N, C-alpha and C positions, 0 to 999 in steps of 0.2 A: 175378720184378722185383726189382731191389735195392733195399732202405730205405733212405732215407735215412742212417738212422745206419749202417749198412754200407760207406758212402762217406764216412760224417766220418773226418778226421784230425785228432789230438791231437798235443802236444807238449812233451816233458821235455827240459828243456837241466838239464844238470850243468857241472862248474867247466872243461869243455875246453871251451865254447862261448864263455867269457869271456877263455881264452888269449890269445887276442892283443892284450886289453887287458895283458897283463904280469900278470893276477890270479895267484895260483898255485894248483896242482892239488893234493891230496893228495898225491902221490907227490912232489912236491917242495918242499911246503909249508915246509920245515924252510930248504932250500938256498936259496929265493928268499928268506927273511925273517931271515936271519942278524943285520940290525943293526935287530931292531924291539924287541928287550927281552927275547925270550923268556926262559926260565930253563933257558938248555941244558943246563948241566951236571946240571940234576935232570931233563929229559927223556933225558939220556941215561943216568941211572940207572933210570929207568921203563923204558925198552929194553932195558937189559943183563937186567932181571928179569923182561921179557916173552919173552926165549930165554931165561932158565934155565927158566922153566916148561914151555915147546916143548923143552927138550932139544935146541938148537939153537946154531949159533957164536955167541958173542955178539962178535966181530971188527967186524960193523957201526960205524961210527963217524958222529958228526952229520955232516954234515946227512941223510946217505943213511939216516936210522930211517922205519920208519914211522908217520907222524905221526897218521893214523886211530887205530890201535892204543895209540899212548902219550894221546892224549884219553880214550881209553874208559877205560884201568886209570886216569888221573887223576880220572873221574868217578866209576868204583868205589870207589876207596879213600876219595872225598867222600863217598859215600852211606854204606859202612860205617862210616865215622868218624861220621856225624850219628846211626848205627845207634845205636852202640855208647853216644853220650852222652843218646842217650834212654833207654835200657835199662841203668839205675844196679845194677839187682840184681847180688849177686856170683855167679860163676860157679864151679862147683868141677871144671871141664872142663879139660882141658890147651889151648893154643892150640897149634894145629899147622902154621898157616901163618904162615910170616915175610913182614910187610909191607916192602914196599921202601924201604930207608933212602935219606935225600935228603940230598945233602952240605950245602945249605943250611940244612936244618932249620925250609924252609917248612911250614907243618899242611897239610892236605889241601887245606883251605877255601880258601887265600891262595894255593895253588901252582893251583889249578883256576881260579878268579878272576884271575890272570895270565897263561892259556894261553885261557881265553877273551877276556879284555881286546884281547889280541893279535890275535885275530880279527876282531875288531868294526875295530881298526884297519888290518887290511893289505886288509879286504874294505869298510871303509867308506869308502877314498878316492873323489874324481870319478872317473870312466872318462874316459880322453882321447877325444875328439870325434875321430871318422873321419873320411874323407872323401867326401862323397855320394855318390861313385858305387861304395864298398869298403865295403857293409854289408850282409853277409851275411845279415845277420836282417830288411833292408827287403825284399830280395831273396824269401829265404821266408816272407815272409807275402803277398806279393805274391803266392805263386804256391801258396799254404795258400788264399789267398780264392776260388780258381775249383774247388780239390777239392770244400771244405767246404760245401754243399747251402744254396741262400736260406735264410732264415729262423732258421739256428742261428747261436751264436756258435763264433768261432775260441778253443780252449783252450790256451793256453801254460801249461805246469807247469814251475817250476824250481825247485833247489834250493841254489839260488845266494843269497849274502848281498848281493851287491855289486847295483848299482842299472844295471848295464849296459842289460836290457831294457826297463825304463820310458823310461828318457832316450832312451832311441834311436826308442820307437817314441810319445812324447811329440812329440820333433823330426818325424818324419815325418808323423805324422796333422796335424800343428800345418802342416805343409807345405800341407796342402789338393790336393796332386797326387795324380795316379790311380794307383791305388784305393782310398788314403788317406783320399779326401774322402768316403767314406761310412762309413768305422770310427772308433771310440771305444773307448775304452780305459777297461777295465774294474780294478781294483786291487782292490778290497773296501774302500778308503780315501776317505771322505765328502769333499766338494768343499768343504762348508761349516767353518771352525772351530769347535770341536776337529776336526784331520781324525782321525778316529777309524777301526778298521777293524771292519765289519760283515759277519762271512763268509756272510752271507744273501742279500749286494745283489750279486752278480754272476749278471745277467742267463742266464736258462736258452733262450731262443727270444729271435728277432729280428723287431723290423718290418720290412714287403716294404724293399727299400734301407739298410738299414741292416746294417751289421755288426759287433757289438760283439766285441772282441777281451780275452777274460778272461786274465787274466796272476796266477795263485797263487801266491805262495811260501809251497812247503811247508814250508821248513825256517824261514820267517823271513825278518828283513831287518837287515842294519847298519841300518838306519836308523827299524825299529821301536820303541819303550818303550812299558813298561807305563806308568799314568798315576799309580798312586802307588807304594811300595814294595811292595803286596800282588799276589802274583803273578796274582790270580785279577781284577786290576782291568783295565779296558777298554785295550788296545792302540791308539798313537798313532802314525801318521805324522809325525815330527818335520824331519826333515832334517838331522838332527844325527849327527855322522860320529866321533864319539866314542865309548871306551866309559863307560858309567856301571853303576850297579846295580838300571836297571830294561830292559837289555837283553832284545831275546823273539828268540829263537832258538834253534833246537835244533844245537847243536856238533858237527860230525861226531868220529864215533867214539859217537853216540849209537846204542843197540840196543836199545833199549824201544820197545815200541808205544808213540805216543804217546798220553798219558791226560790233557793239558792242553788248553783251549783257550788261542789259537784255533785251534794244530795238529790235534786231531779233526775239526772241522766243515773246516780246508784239505783233508785226506785222505779224509774223503768225498768232498768233489769231485772227487779224481782214481780213486777206486773208482768214481764215479758213471760219470765219461768211459769209463774202460775196461771198462765193462758194455754201454756204448751205442755204441762206436764203432767201425770196422772197422780201424783202424790204428792204431799209436802210433810217432811217429816220435821217436828219442831224441838227442841231440844233447850229446857229449860227456860223457857220464852213465855211467861204470864199474859200478852197481846195485850196489855197495858199502854202500849202505843197506839191510840184514836186511829191515825191515818193507817199503817198496817194490818192491823185487825178490822178496819172497813174494806180494806183492800181483800183480803180472805174471805171476810163474808160475801163480799161483793163474786170475787172468783167461784169461789161454791155453789153459787147461782148462776153463772154465766157459764160455770165447765162443767158438764154433768159428770164430765171423767173425774174430775180433781177429788180426793179424797184427803185427810187431812189425820196424821198419828201424831198424838201430843205426850212429850216425855218429860211429866214433872217430879220434882224433886219429894213434891207432899201433896195433900189433896184438895184442891183449890175451895174458897170458902163458897157457900151460897150465894147466888146473885152476884158471883164476879164473872168478867167475861169471859173466862174459858167457860164454866157453865152457861153460861148464856147462847155462846157459840154451841156449841155441844147439845143444846137442848132445838136449837135452829136447826141443827144439821141432823140431827140424830145418827146413823149409822156412818155418815160420811164425815163425823169431827169424832175422834174416838180419843181417850184419853188409853195411852199406854201401859197394858196390865199383863199379868201373869194369869195362869188358868185356875190360880184362886184368887183372883180379882184384886190384887195386890198391885197398888202401884210400880213399875220398874224403874230404877232411878238410871240415869247417863253410865253413872260408875259400878254401875249391879254386874257382876260376873254373867250374868244371863241377857244381858242389855240385845247384844247383837245376834242370837238366837230369837229369842222372844221376834225381836223386831225382823228378822227374815220370816219368821210365821206368819207375821202381822203381811209384810211386803207379799208374800206367795200370794197369802188371799185377795189382797186387796190387786193384785195385779191379774189374778185370775175371776176374779167377779165379774172385769169389765167384757 
């Protein structure tokens, strides 16, 4: 007999899930944001430095450069500068690593701040309201409601900074249409003012006839701000969609294990889902985040009931992280395809039908 956990389905949303609202993905980030005030020349300088280190061609021009790599290097330079300021003791060792020179003369801190301010500006804008009959998220939640066992919440995880998912679910749950009339959205944000984030408030079970929908924003949100300038201060949902000195997000290019709250607790919830669920459906997520990639890879090895269905907008490149996961786990990590072998996009009209078929196969094979 299958356990409730082995039949449960969790979802992981990446940038591709919001692409229909014209939010940029990492691959085309600078191309879609050329007029957003980014320090373009400095980004070119960082990219040129990366290519030198990789001993590869430096002919790529802005905006076709890799945004994730540029942001990651900017953060590393910022950390090095901060460490050098803390360690004022003289060194007799020669400096063998030449750091990139920025044409603008910006400091590492100012460059990083301009880049991260740009992310909040780009993803902080309100999403356009989609037509009521063309919301793939609503159709997905309806489908998932039938697969998630009674007494369990539906878990939605996302690395996106935008508010597409919560805005859509708020609208549909408020409509009281079936099956949304028995759902309630939990984002970890308190209903009463001030709207503080409490990562312990996500319901882990459900009352009869009720379906909590837990939305966990693993990398934070464009609208989350620290209550004070202290990074350890509580997180507030402000609905403020502009950059401040109190923003709360892990920006793409972040390569470390999260070691600060609320991100430690948010990722712990994702770990829990991987250990207790039978299927993870990833939508528009390229597994470029090394920590999340390692968590999924480890979970597939440790939880022999877990399977991953991956929905992408285009074929992943050879030697990409998705291809590597697919090769390592064979039948347990699969790209969502139709019967002709074509990738099925999230906004495809056949998406839910094909996903249902794959879930039935996945659940039935346990």
